[in-house]
Every structure is written in structure tokens, then in C-alpha cells.
N, C-alpha and C positions, 0 to 999 in steps of 0.2 A: 374543512380542508383548506380554506383560504390561507390559514396560517402556515400550512405545510404544503406548498404547491407541488412538491415532488412525490407526495403520497397520493397516488391516483388509482382508481379502479382500472382494470384492464381496458374497459371501453373508452376511457378518457386519456389513454397514454399518448404521448406526443409521437407523431410519425416522423421521427428523426433517425435517420440511418447514418451510421458511421462505420466504414470499413477501413481499418488501419492500413496505411500504405506509406511508402517513402515520400509520396507527393503531398499527403494530407496529414501526416503525423510526424512531428519532429520532437525528439527528446534530447535535451542538452544537460549534461552532468555538471553540477556545481561542486567544485572541490571543497573539501573540509578545511584546507589550509593552503597558503601559497607554497609553491615548490621552491626549494632552497636555491636552485640554480647551480648546485655543485654536489658531487657525491658519486657513488659507485653504481648508481642506477639511472637509466635513461627513461624519461617520461615521454610517452608518445600521446599527443592529442590527435585522435583519429575520428574520421567520419565514416560510418558504415551504413549499408542498406541491405535488406533482405538476407541478413545473417544474424544468428544468435551470437552472443558474446563468446560462448564456448567455441563456436565454429570459427570465429575470428582468431581466437587464441591459437587454435590448431593450425590455421593458415600461417600465422607468424612463426609458430614453432617449427613448421616444416621448412619455411624459407630461410630462417636464421640458423637453424640447427640448434635451437635452445630447447631444453625440456619444458613441456607445458607447465610443470609445477613451478618453474622459475619466472614465469610471466605473471605479473600482478595486475589486478583490476579491482576497482572499488565497487562496481555495481554490475548486475546482469541486466542487459537492456533488451527491449523488444526486437523481434526479428522483422516484423512487418512495419518498419518505421525508418526514418532517417535519424540516426542517433550519433551524437557527438559525445565521446567519452575518453577516458584516459587509461592507458596501459603502462606498465613498467617492465623493462627488460634489463638484465645486467649490462652495464655500459660497454663491456668488451664486445658485445654483439652489434653495437651501433653501426660500424662500417658497412655491414651487410644490408642495411636499410637502403643504401644508395641504389640498389638494383631491385628493390621491392616494387611490384606492380600487380594490382588486383582490381578488377572492375567494380567490386563492391566495397572497396576500402580505399580511403585517401588519408595519407598522413598530413595533418595540418601544421604541426610544429613539433619541435623537440626541445627538451630542457633536461637538466640533471636534478637528481634528488638524492638524499642521504639513505633512503631505505625503500624497499619494495612496497608497492601499493597493496593494501589488504581489503578484503571484502567489507563493505560498510564504512570505509574511510571517505565519506562524502557528506556534504551538507544537505543536499537534496537534488532535485531535478527540475528543469524548466521544460514545460510541455507547450507545444503549439499544435493546434488541431484546426482542421477546416471541415465544416459540415456543408454538404451540398444539397441542392434542391430545397432550400429553406424559403418558404413563402412568408409573407408579412405576419400572418397569424401565428406561425411557428416561431418567428423571431420574437414576438411578444411573450410567448410561453417560455422560451429560452431565457429571455431577460428577467422574467419573473422568478424563475428558479435560481438564476445566478445572483439576483438580489438576495434571495434567501441564503444561498451558500456563502456569500460575502459576509452576511451577518452572523450565520450560525455554524458554518463548517460542514464537514461531510463525515460519514462513517468510514473507518479505516479498514475495510475488508481487504483480505488478500484477493488479488484479481484472478480471473480465470486462467491467465497465463501460468499461474503457479501450479496448476493441476494437470498440465499436459494437453495434448491435442484432443483427446477424448474426455478430458476432465475426470479421469478415474485413477490417476497416480496415487491418490490418497488411499484407495482400497488396497493397493499393494503394500503401502506403508502400514496400514492397519493389520494386514495379515502377518507382517513381520513382527509387529509389536505383540500380537496375540499368539505368536509361536506357530502359526500355520504355514509360514514360509521361511526358508533359510536363504541367506544371501552372503556370499563371502566377500564380494566387492564392497569394502567399507564405505567408500565415497558414495556409491549409488545407494547403499543401505541407508546412510544418513540422510541423503536427499529424499528418498521415498518416505522415511519416517517424518521428515520435516513437513512434507505435504499433508500427512495425516494430522500433525500438530496444527497446521494452518486450517485444515477443515474443521477441527474442533473449535478453534478460535472463531471462525466464521459462523458456525452454528450458534455459539454462545452470543455473539454480537447480534445475530438475527433475532434471537429470543429477547434480548434486552431492548432492541428497537421495537419489537412487537409490543412489549409491555409499555414502553414509552408512548407508543401510539395509542394504546388503550387508555392511558392516563389522560389523554387529551379529551376523551369523551366520557369516561367512567370515573367513579370514585375509586380511592385506593382499595377499599373493601371489595368493590365489585371486580376490580382488576385482579385482586388476589384470588377471589372465588373462580374467575374464569380461567386462571392459570393453576388452580389447585395448590396455592401457596399457603404456608402457615400464616395465621392472622398476625398483622403487624409487620410483615416482610417489606411492604411498600410504604410504611409510615414515613411521612415527611417528604414525599416525592412529588406529589401532584402540583404543588404550588411553586416548584422550582422554575426559574425563568427559562432555562434552556430546554429544548425539545428532549434531549437525551437525559434521562433521570438518573441521578446518583443514589446509590443505596448505602446505608450504614455498613461500614466494613469494606467498601470498595478499596482496591489498591489504586491510589492516585500517584501521578507523577507530574512534577513541575514541567511546564511547557515553554519551549519546544524540547527541552532536555533538563535533566536534573534528578534529584533523589526521589525514591518512592516511599510512600507512607500510607497508612490506612486512614480512611475518612472516618472521623469521629464526630466533629461538629458539623452535622449535615448542612444546615443553612449557610454556614460560612464557606464550606467547600463548594456548594452549589453556586454561590455568588462569585467565587473566584474562578470557577470553571467557566461560567458565562462571560467573565472578563478575560478569558484566555490565559490566565495565570497558571493554570494546571488543567489536567484532563484525566479522566478515569482510564484504567488500563484493563485489558483482558489477558487471560492466562494462555500462554503457550505451554501446555503441560509437559512435565519432565522432571528431571532432578534439579536440585539446588535452585529453586525458584520460590518466591514468596506467594502464598495463597491469600485470597480474600478471607475476610472474617465475617462473623455474624450474619446479617440478612443477605449480604452480597454473596457469601459463601453458599447459601442455599441455591442460588441460581447458577453458581459456578460449578458445583459438584457434578452435575450430570455430564459436563464436558471435560472432566478431569479423568485421567487414567494413568496407570503406572507405565512410564516410558523410560528406557535406559539412557536416552540422550538427555542433555541438559535442556531445561525449560527456560522461559523468560517471560517478561511482560511486554505487551504491545499496546500502544495508544488505541483506545476504542474510537476516539474521535479526534479529527485534525482539522486545520484551517488552511485552505489554499490561500496563497498570497500573490501579490502583484498580478491580480486578474486584469486582463485586457480583453476587450471585445470589439468586434467591428463587423457590421452587416454590409454586404456588397449587393444591393438589390438588383443591379443589372446582370449579375452572375448567379443570383440566388445562393450566395455563399455566406456562411457565418464563420468568422475567424475568431478563435478563442485561444488565449494564452494564460498560463498560471504556473506557479511553482508549488511544489509539494516537498515535505521533508523526506529523507531517505526511507526507502522501504514502502512508500505509499504508491498507490496505483491510480493512474489517470482514469481508468475505467470506472472508478467510484463516482467521479464527476459526470462522466458520460452517461452512466446509467441513471443518475438522478435527473439529468436533462431529458432523458427518454421517458421519465415517469416510472421507472422500475424501482420498486421498493425492496426487492429481495436481497440486493447486494450480490457480490460475486461469490457464490457458494461452491463453485467448482463442480 
């Protein structure tokens, strides 16, 4: 286990507690591009706390008299955090901002832009977290895991926030997909189905991590036997440099963005993955999406299903960047900062620091 300090049995998990709050969790949106400074839309840089992005949009909508559908945003941010993000409104509503006042929202700046913000139009997010009651031995464990993360990255699970307060939104989505439930509200229907798609991705990723972990201790043939896989499925995986093993036929994507393609030359792809040039992707099942082939498809098929919504591919593995860390012994605080690409959850890093290997499975 020394090579993988985050893979720990329950009895050895780090006693590291983190409760997200506006005091100890800050999320700052990183725009995808500079705003033009002119145009028919006003960009608001806002700071909010104890509000979801949707709740904030509703508040602005009611104050300005602008339909919610005309308010743009690039990302959905945590409720239990201090978040800095961008909204767009039609510029004709800008004068009404002069009288805007809300205890949970502060407008930091205004600028103009040529078009409305769209979901996903951001480069990533900067996270700042503070862990409390951290003693010296816990500091050493955190540092050890962070060293591993800096070198190897983290799994790209969908975080628990994706699955609702009780973690069961995906069950409603599954019922819709299977025809056991009807829903006329298309927006809500799409959201619930997307949580089911996210659950399938997380389950696939957990299986691939389980296999990668087995390959650290067992031969390819033994790992195949333990998972009841056809002979040769894991051929060429055990000697790969990275913890997360690539299979022949995996759908790869250049990192941090770029075209997708199937892994054919396994040694070459594994080397480039370890060098952060590309990364394997997992399936968000649905229409019009490329599936894995060959050996990788064997492990993807159990998590694929017919879904009427569009599917996509999601990085299975990502690398936090600009990691900063500071231990404050007199307060027993550990302050951590890092950036992640869009769509990635800080909870993946937190759970690794806590020694949790399951990931955020909803």
C-alpha cells in the first residue's frame, strides 16, 4: 500500500473531517475566455454563500424582472461554500442592479459581452479548503497523499452533490429511462436522467479502479479470474506505469481537451497517459456517443443502457493543478488550494485525503 497511500482499509483511514461551509470552502470560477467589454449582455461577477446557483438565478430574476431562461451561467456551484462565479443578463436590465441588495449575494464587478453565458463555458475552478483539528501525524498523512496526487492525479467521479440531498435522484432517472415513471417537465426529466447517467459512469469507474488495484498485487490472469473476465481482457495492463490501467479499445482523449480516439498501441498510450498527454474516458450512456471497443468494451457494457438523451465521454482521470498547502500548527488548521478542470469535483480530492477509495457514488 505504500505506493498508493489513499488506498487504505477502513481501520487505517485518516480521521480528517471536512464540513463544507462558506468559511472553510471557497470556489472561484475560471472563465473560458476574456469577456469582450462590449455587447448586448452584462456579465456579473458575483460572490454568493449558502445558495445554489439556481436559487441565485431566481433571486436576480425576481428583482430585475427578467425571465430565468434569459440569465446565463457557466457552472452550477456548491450551496455550502463561498463561491465566486459569473452570470449574464440582457444589458437592458442592468440599471435595476443599482438597487439590488441580498445578504447572500454581492456583485463584485460588471462588464459587457457579446453573448449570453452557457453552461460549460468555463475553463475550470479554483478551490480553497480549510481542514480543522489536524494534528501533526494527520498533517504527515495529508502531505503523503497530496504528494501522490501531484504525481498521479485523481479519479474523476461525479460528486455526491450530483445526486441530491438523499443521494437517490438517480433512482428516479432510472425509473424514467425504464418506463416506470412519466414526467412532463422536460427540464426536470433531463436532469433526473442525467443523474442516472452519472451513476452508471461512477459505477464503471469504481470497477476500473478495483481492477487497477488488483493488478498492483495479482497477475493479469488472476485479476481476470477474480472478476470473471474473458482470458486476455487485461493483457498488457499490469506493467503500465500509472496506477489506473488502460485497456485495449479504451476511448482516449487528449488532455486537458482534444479529440477522442480508441487505444490501439497500448504501451504507447499508457506512456502518454502517464505523461499527462491524454487520458482514458468513461461512457455517459445515451445517443450519439462513441463506445469503447475490444477488451475495454467488455468492462463498459454492464454500465451501458438505452437512453433517449444524448450521451458523451468523460475523463476517467484528471490532474489537480496549482496545488498549494499550508499547515498552521497553532490553530491545527490545514489550508489546501488547487484548480480542477470544469465538471470536476473537489470531493474527489477530499475523499482521497480521508483514505476513502470508493469515490462519490451517489
